[in-house]
N, CA and C atoms as an extended XYZ file, in Angstrom:
564
Properties=species:S:1:pos:R:3:atomname:S:1:resname:S:1:resid:I:1 pbc="F F F"
N       107.747       17.804      272.211 N   LEU     1
C       106.820       16.934      272.915 CA  LEU     1
C       106.476       15.856      272.888 C   LEU     1
N       106.625       14.802      273.472 N   ARG     2
C       106.659       13.083      273.496 CA  ARG     2
C       105.189       12.700      274.345 C   ARG     2
N       104.406       12.253      273.288 N   THR     3
C       103.338       11.756      273.971 CA  THR     3
C       103.019       10.387      274.178 C   THR     3
N       103.656        9.612      273.596 N   GLY     4
C       103.811        8.339      273.526 CA  GLY     4
C       103.118        7.781      271.997 C   GLY     4
N       102.330        8.902      271.327 N   LEU     5
C       102.179        8.354      270.390 CA  LEU     5
C       102.876        7.980      269.239 C   LEU     5
N       104.055        8.465      269.260 N   ASP     6
C       104.951        8.312      268.102 CA  ASP     6
C       105.551        6.894      268.373 C   ASP     6
N       104.850        5.955      269.048 N   HIS     7
C       105.305        4.686      269.538 CA  HIS     7
C       104.257        3.722      269.181 C   HIS     7
N       102.969        4.005      268.702 N   SER     8
C       101.904        3.443      268.446 CA  SER     8
C       101.586        2.678      266.952 C   SER     8
N       101.237        2.062      266.808 N   ALA     9
C       100.768        1.160      265.695 CA  ALA     9
C        99.315        0.671      265.446 C   ALA     9
N        99.032        0.205      264.318 N   SER    10
C        97.731       -0.199      264.156 CA  SER    10
C        97.934       -1.618      263.548 C   SER    10
N        97.191       -2.579      263.700 N   LEU    11
C        97.259       -4.090      262.824 CA  LEU    11
C        96.086       -4.855      262.995 C   LEU    11
N        96.012       -5.697      262.198 N   ALA    12
C        94.990       -6.433      261.928 CA  ALA    12
C        95.377       -7.919      262.140 C   ALA    12
N        94.671       -8.511      262.705 N   ILE    13
C        95.060       -9.973      263.169 CA  ILE    13
C        93.945      -10.820      262.359 C   ILE    13
N        94.133      -11.977      261.672 N   LEU    14
C        93.356      -13.189      261.205 CA  LEU    14
C        93.479      -14.054      262.059 C   LEU    14
N        92.047      -14.798      262.131 N   GLY    15
C        92.287      -16.110      262.724 CA  GLY    15
C        90.683      -16.518      262.800 C   GLY    15
N        90.262      -17.390      263.725 N   ARG    16
C        88.967      -17.872      263.723 CA  ARG    16
C        88.442      -17.217      264.823 C   ARG    16
N        87.235      -16.857      264.796 N   ALA    17
C        86.179      -16.780      266.205 CA  ALA    17
C        85.567      -18.281      266.615 C   ALA    17
N        85.557      -18.588      267.602 N   LYS    18
C        84.680      -19.479      268.195 CA  LYS    18
C        83.463      -18.888      268.463 C   LYS    18
N        83.228      -17.965      269.099 N   ALA    19
C        81.872      -16.627      269.286 CA  ALA    19
C        82.303      -15.331      269.017 C   ALA    19
N        81.143      -14.454      268.776 N   CYS    20
C        81.549      -13.118      268.344 CA  CYS    20
C        80.536      -12.384      269.176 C   CYS    20
N        80.828      -11.152      269.530 N   LEU    21
C        80.129      -10.161      270.022 CA  LEU    21
C        79.820       -9.163      268.962 C   LEU    21
N        78.718       -9.050      268.518 N   THR    22
C        78.036       -8.063      267.836 CA  THR    22
C        77.654       -7.077      268.308 C   THR    22
N        77.312       -5.895      267.310 N   SER    23
C        76.372       -4.800      267.647 CA  SER    23
C        75.168       -4.703      267.852 C   SER    23
N        74.758       -5.711      267.476 N   PHE    24
C        73.429       -6.275      266.838 CA  PHE    24
C        72.487       -6.740      267.930 C   PHE    24
N        73.068       -7.180      268.913 N   ASP    25
C        72.289       -8.181      269.763 CA  ASP    25
C        71.735       -7.801      271.338 C   ASP    25
N        72.188       -6.414      271.789 N   ALA    26
C        71.716       -5.820      272.862 CA  ALA    26
C        70.205       -6.010      272.655 C   ALA    26
N        69.683       -6.447      274.125 N   ARG    27
C        68.494       -6.611      274.372 CA  ARG    27
C        68.042       -5.749      275.322 C   ARG    27
N        66.737       -5.183      275.722 N   PRO    28
C        65.917       -4.296      276.764 CA  PRO    28
C        66.365       -5.279      277.707 C   PRO    28
N        66.622       -4.288      278.986 N   GLY    29
C        67.022       -5.114      280.299 CA  GLY    29
C        68.489       -5.684      280.549 C   GLY    29
N        69.207       -5.392      279.381 N   ASP    30
C        70.801       -5.637      279.513 CA  ASP    30
C        71.275       -4.473      280.337 C   ASP    30
N        72.301       -4.842      280.803 N   ARG    31
C        72.906       -3.816      281.604 CA  ARG    31
C        74.154       -3.525      280.411 C   ARG    31
N        74.381       -2.092      280.599 N   LEU    32
C        75.796       -1.452      279.888 CA  LEU    32
C        76.919       -1.804      280.473 C   LEU    32
N        77.706       -2.473      280.368 N   VAL    33
C        79.206       -2.418      281.027 CA  VAL    33
C        80.354       -1.937      280.260 C   VAL    33
N        80.705       -0.934      281.051 N   LEU    34
C        82.448       -0.374      280.397 CA  LEU    34
C        83.503       -1.152      281.002 C   LEU    34
N        84.277       -2.025      280.067 N   ALA    35
C        85.170       -2.762      280.315 CA  ALA    35
C        86.490       -1.924      279.789 C   ALA    35
N        87.233       -1.335      280.631 N   MET    36
C        88.415       -0.306      280.336 CA  MET    36
C        89.782       -0.598      281.236 C   MET    36
N        90.830       -0.620      280.278 N   ARG    37
C        92.318       -0.430      281.439 CA  ARG    37
C        92.032        0.657      282.379 C   ARG    37
N        92.303        0.319      283.620 N   PRO    38
C        92.141        1.745      284.508 CA  PRO    38
C        93.748        2.523      284.426 C   PRO    38
N        94.598        1.900      284.208 N   ASN    39
C        95.758        2.210      284.417 CA  ASN    39
C        96.306        2.975      282.919 C   ASN    39
N        96.593        4.348      282.724 N   GLY    40
C        96.828        4.692      281.361 CA  GLY    40
C        96.806        6.218      281.702 C   GLY    40
N        97.390        6.967      280.462 N   ALA    41
C        97.287        8.552      280.698 CA  ALA    41
C        96.648        9.335      279.984 C   ALA    41
N        95.730       10.138      280.509 N   TRP    42
C        94.696       11.159      279.840 CA  TRP    42
C        95.467       12.098      279.069 C   TRP    42
N        95.154       11.898      277.650 N   LEU    43
C        95.807       12.934      277.155 CA  LEU    43
C        94.787       14.212      276.245 C   LEU    43
N        94.391       15.109      277.294 N   GLY    44
C        93.435       15.566      277.198 CA  GLY    44
C        93.161       16.496      276.055 C   GLY    44
N        94.533       17.030      275.233 N   ASP    45
C        94.400       17.813      274.386 CA  ASP    45
C        93.769       17.021      272.820 C   ASP    45
N        94.412       15.736      273.002 N   LEU    46
C        93.950       14.916      272.013 CA  LEU    46
C        92.633       14.252      272.250 C   LEU    46
N        92.153       14.209      273.445 N   GLY    47
C        90.478       13.546      273.699 CA  GLY    47
C        91.002       12.153      273.752 C   GLY    47
N        92.274       11.634      274.563 N   PHE    48
C        92.610       10.071      274.198 CA  PHE    48
C        92.899        9.490      275.575 C   PHE    48
N        92.520        8.401      275.895 N   TRP    49
C        92.832        7.813      276.982 CA  TRP    49
C        93.842        6.534      276.644 C   TRP    49
N        94.914        6.971      276.634 N   ASN    50
C        96.181        5.734      276.362 CA  ASN    50
C        96.245        4.727      277.454 C   ASN    50
N        95.931        3.508      276.988 N   ALA    51
C        96.063        2.664      278.319 CA  ALA    51
C        97.132        1.696      277.553 C   ALA    51
N        97.815        1.683      276.973 N   THR    52
C        99.029        1.081      276.566 CA  THR    52
C       100.168        1.180      276.854 C   THR    52
N       100.506        2.184      277.462 N   LEU    53
C       101.879        2.690      278.107 CA  LEU    53
C       101.701        2.257      279.374 C   LEU    53
N       102.261        1.986      280.315 N   PRO    54
C       103.912        1.515      280.006 CA  PRO    54
C       103.504       -0.148      279.876 C   PRO    54
N       102.608       -0.559      279.555 N   GLU    55
C       102.805       -1.914      279.734 CA  GLU    55
C       103.506       -2.564      278.692 C   GLU    55
N       103.835       -4.093      278.777 N   ASP    56
C       104.850       -4.986      278.118 CA  ASP    56
C       103.544       -5.790      277.090 C   ASP    56
N       104.180       -6.087      276.119 N   ASP    57
C       103.258       -6.852      275.049 CA  ASP    57
C       102.589       -7.970      275.622 C   ASP    57
N       103.322       -8.767      276.557 N   ASP    58
C       102.435       -9.854      276.894 CA  ASP    58
C       101.157       -9.561      277.797 C   ASP    58
N       101.122       -8.334      278.524 N   THR    59
C       100.243       -7.768      279.140 CA  THR    59
C        99.060       -7.398      277.968 C   THR    59
N        99.848       -6.841      277.396 N   LEU    60
C        98.513       -6.212      276.371 CA  LEU    60
C        97.711       -7.036      275.706 C   LEU    60
N        98.489       -8.346      274.989 N   ILE    61
C        98.053       -9.355      274.391 CA  ILE    61
C        96.979       -9.852      275.235 C   ILE    61
N        97.287      -10.339      276.425 N   ALA    62
C        96.103      -10.920      277.384 CA  ALA    62
C        95.139      -10.102      277.687 C   ALA    62
N        95.087       -8.984      277.379 N   HIS    63
C        93.818       -7.994      277.680 CA  HIS    63
C        93.353       -8.139      276.740 C   HIS    63
N        93.536       -7.967      275.400 N   LEU    64
C        92.816       -8.244      274.037 CA  LEU    64
C        92.347       -9.730      274.101 C   LEU    64
N        92.829      -10.754      274.691 N   GLU    65
C        92.329      -11.932      274.924 CA  GLU    65
C        91.164      -12.026      275.770 C   GLU    65
N        90.693      -11.056      276.437 N   LEU    66
C        89.660      -11.303      277.496 CA  LEU    66
C        88.380      -11.085      276.782 C   LEU    66
N        88.158      -10.122      275.527 N   LEU    67
C        87.294       -9.907      275.116 CA  LEU    67
C        86.393      -11.207      273.949 C   LEU    67
N        87.350      -11.907      273.351 N   PRO    68
C        86.914      -13.417      272.892 CA  PRO    68
C        86.745      -14.658      273.653 C   PRO    68
N        87.567      -14.304      274.876 N   ALA    69
C        87.176      -15.481      276.038 CA  ALA    69
C        85.889      -15.004      276.607 C   ALA    69
N        85.510      -13.724      276.852 N   CYS    70
C        84.147      -13.069      277.086 CA  CYS    70
C        83.020      -13.671      276.428 C   CYS    70
N        83.111      -13.539      275.175 N   ALA    71
C        82.298      -14.008      273.762 CA  ALA    71
C        82.017      -15.769      273.948 C   ALA    71
N        83.067      -16.328      274.056 N   GLU    72
C        83.322      -17.570      274.382 CA  GLU    72
C        82.251      -18.303      275.189 C   GLU    72
N        82.486      -17.570      276.580 N   ALA    73
C        81.986      -18.163      277.648 CA  ALA    73
C        80.707      -17.462      277.572 C   ALA    73
N        79.937      -16.780      276.954 N   GLY    74
C        78.459      -16.630      276.788 CA  GLY    74
C        78.434      -15.300      277.815 C   GLY    74
N        79.257      -14.858      278.230 N   LEU    75
C        79.012      -13.605      279.292 CA  LEU    75
C        78.403      -12.351      279.085 C   LEU    75
N        78.654      -12.160      277.537 N   ALA    76
C        77.865      -10.642      277.149 CA  ALA    76
C        77.260      -10.904      275.826 C   ALA    76
N        76.373      -10.366      275.734 N   ARG    77
C        75.108      -10.458      274.538 CA  ARG    77
C        75.760       -9.641      273.257 C   ARG    77
N        76.062       -8.363      273.569 N   ALA    78
C        76.688       -7.512      272.392 CA  ALA    78
C        77.898       -6.610      272.979 C   ALA    78
N        78.379       -6.130      272.059 N   GLY    79
C        79.469       -5.107      272.510 CA  GLY    79
C        80.139       -4.260      271.377 C   GLY    79
N        80.872       -3.110      271.608 N   LYS    80
C        81.220       -2.426      270.808 CA  LYS    80
C        82.701       -1.497      271.353 C   LYS    80
N        83.595       -1.320      270.450 N   ASP    81
C        84.622       -0.788      271.217 CA  ASP    81
C        84.686        0.893      271.187 C   ASP    81
N        84.986        1.186      272.374 N   VAL    82
C        84.766        2.735      272.387 CA  VAL    82
C        86.013        3.248      271.630 C   VAL    82
N        85.630        3.705      270.548 N   SER    83
C        86.280        4.878      269.635 CA  SER    83
C        86.218        6.096      269.347 C   SER    83
N        86.473        6.508      268.372 N   MET    84
C        86.370        8.062      268.167 CA  MET    84
C        85.167        8.553      268.447 C   MET    84
N        84.152        8.184      268.721 N   ALA    85
C        82.464        8.881      269.164 CA  ALA    85
C        82.647        8.521      270.372 C   ALA    85
N        83.615        8.262      271.233 N   GLY    86
C        83.589        8.427      272.568 CA  GLY    86
C        82.644        7.296      273.329 C   GLY    86
N        82.504        7.501      274.508 N   LEU    87
C        81.495        6.455      275.505 CA  LEU    87
C        80.265        6.892      275.016 C   LEU    87
N        79.642        8.315      274.788 N   ALA    88
C        78.494        8.346      274.254 CA  ALA    88
C        77.861        8.144      273.386 C   ALA    88
N        79.048        8.294      272.045 N   GLY    89
C        78.814        7.946      270.884 CA  GLY    89
C        78.802        6.507      270.673 C   GLY    89
N        79.685        5.717      271.464 N   THR    90
C        79.618        4.646      271.245 CA  THR    90
C        78.522        3.663      271.624 C   THR    90
N        77.726        4.220      272.768 N   ALA    91
C        76.629        3.914      273.652 CA  ALA    91
C        75.639        3.828      272.354 C   ALA    91
N        75.381        5.053      271.697 N   LEU    92
C        74.390        5.241      271.028 CA  LEU    92
C        74.591        4.290      269.563 C   LEU    92
N        75.675        4.312      269.198 N   MET    93
C        76.038        3.333      267.825 CA  MET    93
C        75.591        1.947      268.163 C   MET    93
N        75.741        1.623      269.497 N   LEU    94
C        75.341       -0.132      269.892 CA  LEU    94
C        74.020       -0.137      270.203 C   LEU    94
N        73.401        1.033      270.603 N   ALA    95
C        71.917        0.912      270.590 CA  ALA    95
C        71.158        0.946      269.203 C   ALA    95
N        71.478        1.778      268.600 N   GLU    96
C        70.932        1.872      267.061 CA  GLU    96
C        71.053        0.696      266.311 C   GLU    96
N        72.257       -0.028      266.441 N   SER    97
C        72.885       -1.261      265.799 CA  SER    97
C        71.530       -2.287      266.264 C   SER    97
N        71.292       -2.227      267.418 N   SER    98
C        70.521       -3.066      268.046 CA  SER    98
C        69.138       -3.262      268.070 C   SER    98
N        68.835       -1.765      267.484 N   GLY    99
C        67.191       -1.553      267.524 CA  GLY    99
C        66.702       -1.355      268.796 C   GLY    99
N        67.365       -0.794      269.616 N   VAL   100
C        66.740       -0.377      270.945 CA  VAL   100
C        67.230        1.040      271.408 C   VAL   100
N        67.277        1.533      272.583 N   GLY   101
C        67.656        2.700      273.325 CA  GLY   101
C        68.769        2.316      274.341 C   GLY   101
N        69.074        3.506      274.977 N   CYS   102
C        69.909        3.108      276.363 CA  CYS   102
C        69.901        4.421      277.508 C   CYS   102
N        70.165        4.112      278.419 N   ARG   103
C        70.465        5.106      279.489 CA  ARG   103
C        72.063        5.112      279.817 C   ARG   103
N        72.596        5.944      279.861 N   LEU   104
C        74.255        6.220      280.169 CA  LEU   104
C        74.114        6.715      281.633 C   LEU   104
N        74.784        6.192      282.363 N   ASP   105
C        74.543        6.734      283.794 CA  ASP   105
C        76.154        7.683      284.052 C   ASP   105
N        76.199        8.968      283.773 N   VAL   106
C        77.243        9.676      283.772 CA  VAL   106
C        78.014        9.680      285.011 C   VAL   106
N        77.099        9.409      286.345 N   ASP   107
C        78.196        9.190      287.705 CA  ASP   107
C        79.052        7.987      287.669 C   ASP   107
N        78.530        6.872      286.801 N   ALA   108
C        79.329        5.706      286.999 CA  ALA   108
C        80.550        5.721      286.244 C   ALA   108
N        80.694        6.701      285.493 N   LEU   109
C        81.926        6.557      284.312 CA  LEU   109
C        83.155        6.936      284.930 C   LEU   109
N        83.259        7.748      286.102 N   ALA   110
C        84.614        8.087      286.784 CA  ALA   110
C        85.832        8.187      285.811 C   ALA   110
N        85.543        9.210      285.244 N   PRO   111
C        86.846        9.917      284.478 CA  PRO   111
C        88.056        9.812      285.343 C   PRO   111
N        89.244        9.826      284.433 N   PRO   112
C        90.672        9.818      285.281 CA  PRO   112
C        90.879       10.755      285.871 C   PRO   112
N        91.776       11.413      286.675 N   PRO   113
C        92.036       12.535      287.203 CA  PRO   113
C        92.364       13.497      286.036 C   PRO   113
N        91.981       14.447      286.077 N   GLY   114
C        92.533       15.719      284.900 CA  GLY   114
C        91.692       15.764      283.637 C   GLY   114
N        90.317       14.469      283.641 N   ALA   115
C        89.670       14.489      282.590 CA  ALA   115
C        88.116       14.918      282.953 C   ALA   115
N        87.633       16.253      282.549 N   PRO   116
C        86.402       16.548      282.687 CA  PRO   116
C        85.565       15.458      282.264 C   PRO   116
N        84.229       15.352      282.817 N   LEU   117
C        83.261       14.696      282.211 CA  LEU   117
C        82.868       14.918      280.863 C   LEU   117
N        82.733       16.088      280.473 N   SER   118
C        82.226       16.068      279.347 CA  SER   118
C        83.392       15.874      278.054 C   SER   118
N        84.699       16.106      278.346 N   GLN   119
C        85.939       15.630      277.528 CA  GLN   119
C        85.831       13.831      277.535 C   GLN   119
N        85.744       13.214      278.885 N   TRP   120
C        85.586       11.817      279.018 CA  TRP   120
C        84.470       11.331      278.230 C   TRP   120
N        83.067       11.818      278.113 N   LEU   121
C        82.009       11.131      277.163 CA  LEU   121
C        82.342       10.909      275.909 C   LEU   121
N        83.597       11.813      275.380 N   LEU   122
C        83.671       12.056      273.905 CA  LEU   122
C        85.113       11.106      273.648 C   LEU   122
N        85.890       10.803      274.908 N   ALA   123
C        87.195       10.062      274.498 CA  ALA   123
C        87.147        9.067      274.109 C   ALA   123
N        88.272        8.907      272.974 N   PHE   124
C        88.679        7.672      272.257 CA  PHE   124
C        89.332        7.072      273.434 C   PHE   124
N        89.492        5.591      273.665 N   MET   125
C        90.033        4.790      274.340 CA  MET   125
C        90.795        3.584      273.695 C   MET   125
N        92.043        3.648      273.962 N   SER   126
C        92.892        2.690      273.782 CA  SER   126
C        92.334        1.186      273.810 C   SER   126
N        91.764        0.968      274.933 N   TYR   127
C        91.275       -0.137      275.395 CA  TYR   127
C        90.021        0.211      276.229 C   TYR   127
N        89.152        0.012      275.662 N   GLY   128
C        87.510        0.608      276.166 CA  GLY   128
C        86.635       -0.252      275.198 C   GLY   128
N        85.317       -1.243      275.840 N   PHE   129
C        84.835       -1.929      275.541 CA  PHE   129
C        83.108       -1.378      276.091 C   PHE   129
N        82.179       -1.037      275.207 N   LEU   130
C        80.771       -1.045      276.009 CA  LEU   130
C        80.072       -2.323      275.684 C   LEU   130
N        79.782       -3.271      276.700 N   LEU   131
C        79.298       -4.560      276.512 CA  LEU   131
C        77.787       -4.625      277.104 C   LEU   131
N        76.947       -5.302      276.314 N   ALA   132
C        75.431       -5.347      277.008 CA  ALA   132
C        75.395       -6.645      277.583 C   ALA   132
N        75.020       -6.522      278.568 N   VAL   133
C        75.150       -7.820      279.567 CA  VAL   133
C        73.967       -8.208      280.383 C   VAL   133
N        73.451       -9.358      280.345 N   ALA   134
C        72.310       -9.785      281.077 CA  ALA   134
C        72.578       -9.749      282.615 C   ALA   134
N        71.483       -9.323      283.239 N   PRO   135
C        71.418       -8.757      284.560 CA  PRO   135
C        72.305      -10.133      285.340 C   PRO   135
N        72.021      -11.307      285.209 N   ASP   136
C        72.527      -12.394      285.957 CA  ASP   136
C        73.938      -12.820      285.428 C   ASP   136
N        74.808      -12.023      284.728 N   LYS   137
C        75.591      -12.425      284.344 CA  LYS   137
C        77.089      -11.357      284.775 C   LYS   137
N        76.218      -10.063      285.412 N   LEU   138
C        77.153       -8.930      285.671 CA  LEU   138
C        78.155       -9.362      286.602 C   LEU   138
N        78.133       -9.978      287.567 N   ASP   139
C        79.305      -10.390      288.502 CA  ASP   139
C        80.163      -11.418      287.699 C   ASP   139
N        79.684      -12.161      286.834 N   ALA   140
C        80.585      -13.205      285.992 CA  ALA   140
C        81.541      -12.462      285.217 C   ALA   140
N        80.901      -11.511      284.687 N   VAL   141
C        81.914      -10.212      283.802 CA  VAL   141
C        82.968       -9.516      284.455 C   VAL   141
N        82.424       -9.170      285.535 N   ALA   142
C        83.492       -8.018      286.358 CA  ALA   142
C        84.480       -9.292      286.953 C   ALA   142
N        84.130      -10.337      287.515 N   ALA   143
C        85.269      -11.422      287.626 CA  ALA   143
C        86.200      -11.497      286.460 C   ALA   143
N        85.707      -11.803      285.574 N   HIS   144
C        86.398      -12.322      284.241 CA  HIS   144
C        87.318      -11.289      283.962 C   HIS   144
N        86.778      -10.037      283.636 N   PHE   145
C        87.946       -9.040      283.615 CA  PHE   145
C        88.943       -8.852      284.466 C   PHE   145
N        88.123       -8.661      285.965 N   ALA   146
C        88.882       -8.068      286.949 CA  ALA   146
C        90.356       -9.231      286.918 C   ALA   146
N        90.248      -10.431      286.717 N   ALA   147
C        91.034      -11.482      286.708 CA  ALA   147
C        92.281      -11.134      285.687 C   ALA   147
N        92.092      -10.584      284.490 N   GLY   148
C        92.719      -10.013      283.947 CA  GLY   148
C        93.500       -8.479      284.012 C   GLY   148
N        93.149       -7.900      285.440 N   GLY   149
C        93.455       -6.893      285.432 CA  GLY   149
C        93.077       -5.490      284.418 C   GLY   149
N        91.527       -5.753      284.086 N   VAL   150
C        90.610       -4.849      283.509 CA  VAL   150
C        89.744       -4.781      284.298 C   VAL   150
N        88.934       -3.351      284.249 N   ARG   151
C        87.935       -3.186      285.387 CA  ARG   151
C        86.600       -2.875      284.402 C   ARG   151
N        85.564       -3.678      284.825 N   ALA   152
C        84.259       -3.732      283.984 CA  ALA   152
C        83.250       -3.595      284.957 C   ALA   152
N        82.600       -2.315      285.025 N   VAL   153
C        81.480       -1.861      285.704 CA  VAL   153
C        80.272       -1.531      285.201 C   VAL   153
N        78.961       -1.401      285.660 N   PRO   154
C        77.957       -1.335      284.950 CA  PRO   154
C        77.670        0.359      284.543 C   PRO   154
N        77.265        0.547      283.653 N   VAL   155
C        77.362        2.298      283.317 CA  VAL   155
C        75.929        2.758      282.646 C   VAL   155
N        74.992        1.726      282.654 N   GLY   156
C        73.997        1.893      282.237 CA  GLY   156
C        72.826        0.905      281.951 C   GLY   156
N        71.892        0.971      281.017 N   GLU   157
C        71.056        0.080      280.826 CA  GLU   157
C        70.487       -0.019      279.483 C   GLU   157
N        70.368       -0.951      278.945 N   ILE   158
C        69.778       -0.935      277.403 CA  ILE   158
C        68.127       -0.895      277.585 C   ILE   158
N        67.441       -0.358      276.754 N   CYS   159
C        65.926        0.164      277.127 CA  CYS   159
C        65.170       -0.255      275.938 C   CYS   159
N        64.096       -0.231      275.805 N   ARG   160
C        62.957       -0.773      274.659 CA  ARG   160
C        62.947        0.555      273.596 C   ARG   160
N        62.836        1.714      274.419 N   GLU   161
C        62.293        2.947      273.402 CA  GLU   161
C        63.977        3.338      272.540 C   GLU   161
N        63.389        3.548      271.560 N   ARG   162
C        64.589        4.118      270.919 CA  ARG   162
C        65.414        5.179      270.982 C   ARG   162
N        65.827        5.503      272.513 N   GLN   163
C        66.191        6.981      272.764 CA  GLN   163
C        67.550        6.662      273.613 C   GLN   163
N        68.364        7.473      273.612 N   VAL   164
C        69.519        7.572      274.250 CA  VAL   164
C        69.741        8.655      275.282 C   VAL   164
N        69.893        8.256      276.498 N   TRP   165
C        69.546        9.493      277.157 CA  TRP   165
C        70.812        9.172      278.121 C   TRP   165
N        71.358       10.574      278.841 N   LEU   166
C        72.407       10.728      279.872 CA  LEU   166
C        71.533       11.060      280.883 C   LEU   166
N        71.836        9.989      281.996 N   THR   167
C        71.345       10.119      283.416 CA  THR   167
C        72.193       10.476      284.345 C   THR   167
N        71.709       10.988      285.483 N   ARG   168
C        72.479       11.535      286.826 CA  ARG   168
C        71.461       11.491      287.939 C   ARG   168
N        71.315       10.311      288.545 N   GLY   169
C        70.474       10.246      289.643 CA  GLY   169
C        69.011       10.287      288.561 C   GLY   169
N        68.011       11.219      289.212 N   GLU   170
C        66.691       11.222      288.855 CA  GLU   170
C        66.681       12.247      287.146 C   GLU   170
N        67.814       12.899      287.296 N   GLU   171
C        67.838       13.854      286.127 CA  GLU   171
C        68.383       12.885      284.834 C   GLU   171
N        67.598       13.617      283.872 N   ARG   172
C        67.859       12.872      282.642 CA  ARG   172
C        68.311       13.766      281.640 C   ARG   172
N        68.835       13.601      280.511 N   GLU   173
C        69.148       14.559      279.367 CA  GLU   173
C        68.910       13.657      277.959 C   GLU   173
N        67.996       13.949      277.116 N   LEU   174
C        68.089       13.435      275.596 CA  LEU   174
C        69.160       13.636      274.720 C   LEU   174
N        69.772       12.296      274.535 N   LEU   175
C        71.372       12.772      274.028 CA  LEU   175
C        70.628       12.472      272.441 C   LEU   175
N        69.848       11.608      271.990 N   TRP   176
C        69.682       11.110      270.732 CA  TRP   176
C        68.349       10.398      270.672 C   TRP   176
N        67.448       10.740      269.895 N   ASP   177
C        66.393       10.115      269.419 CA  ASP   177
C        66.214        9.533      268.466 C   ASP   177
N        66.210        7.992      268.176 N   LEU   178
C        66.778        6.902      267.225 CA  LEU   178
C        65.448        6.692      266.659 C   LEU   178
N        64.323        7.414      267.078 N   GLU   179
C        62.851        7.047      266.289 CA  GLU   179
C        62.868        8.084      265.317 C   GLU   179
N        63.194        9.090      265.214 N   SER   180
C        63.288       10.092      264.608 CA  SER   180
C        64.527       10.628      263.792 C   SER   180
N        65.397       10.270      264.346 N   THR   181
C        66.635       10.616      263.561 CA  THR   181
C        67.902        9.680      263.629 C   THR   181
N        67.933        9.055      262.377 N   PRO   182
C        69.380        7.569      262.505 CA  PRO   182
C        70.583        8.744      262.769 C   PRO   182
N        71.671        7.966      263.619 N   PHE   183
C        72.790        8.358      263.643 CA  PHE   183
C        73.725        8.086      262.783 C   PHE   183
N        74.098        6.767      262.468 N   VAL   184
C        75.022        6.261      261.212 CA  VAL   184
C        73.997        5.447      260.251 C   VAL   184
N        72.876        5.274      260.476 N   GLY   185
C        71.937        4.445      259.570 CA  GLY   185
C        72.434        2.637      259.867 C   GLY   185
N        72.876        2.346      261.185 N   GLY   186
C        73.272        1.117      261.350 CA  GLY   186
C        72.012        0.345      262.120 C   GLY   186
N        70.647        0.796      261.800 N   ALA   187
C        69.610        0.208      262.572 CA  ALA   187
C        69.161       -0.941      261.657 C   ALA   187
N        68.755       -2.113      262.447 N   PRO   188
C        68.186       -3.458      261.762 CA  PRO   188
C        67.329       -2.843      260.604 C   PRO   188
């Protein structure tokens, strides 16, 4: 069974950053924006959104360069990659690190075909970032990523109360109360 993972590699790149996005600077009122490559393959048995195939190296590098360019332009205040904790866990870690809470609108997440919402909330993304963006910068962030072939859509909001909620219209479900229980202990 070929999944495409047999050709994957991990690497680290050294360089100088002109500006950084940290997980520590989200503020109440910021919008939570998901920047992701919409084309890819859902590997449901692995809980993985593989957005690296069938792209060529130049396209993948160009997509990676969108994030530092976003930071250098001052378009986002904070950010975190959507990794093993999935969208829900990444939102939780971003909120905890910034000493805030958030509401994640599950209807705005739009799972790919074949991906149930419950699995999509927990999926690792080979290219996915949650960004905290001031409301007046939403259009600029969307345009910045769209120009590079990446979708950036609002999926929630940063709030003052140190709780993380999953919302759907007027319904909401508490995911985590950071006031009473740390998640990874990354609060300021």
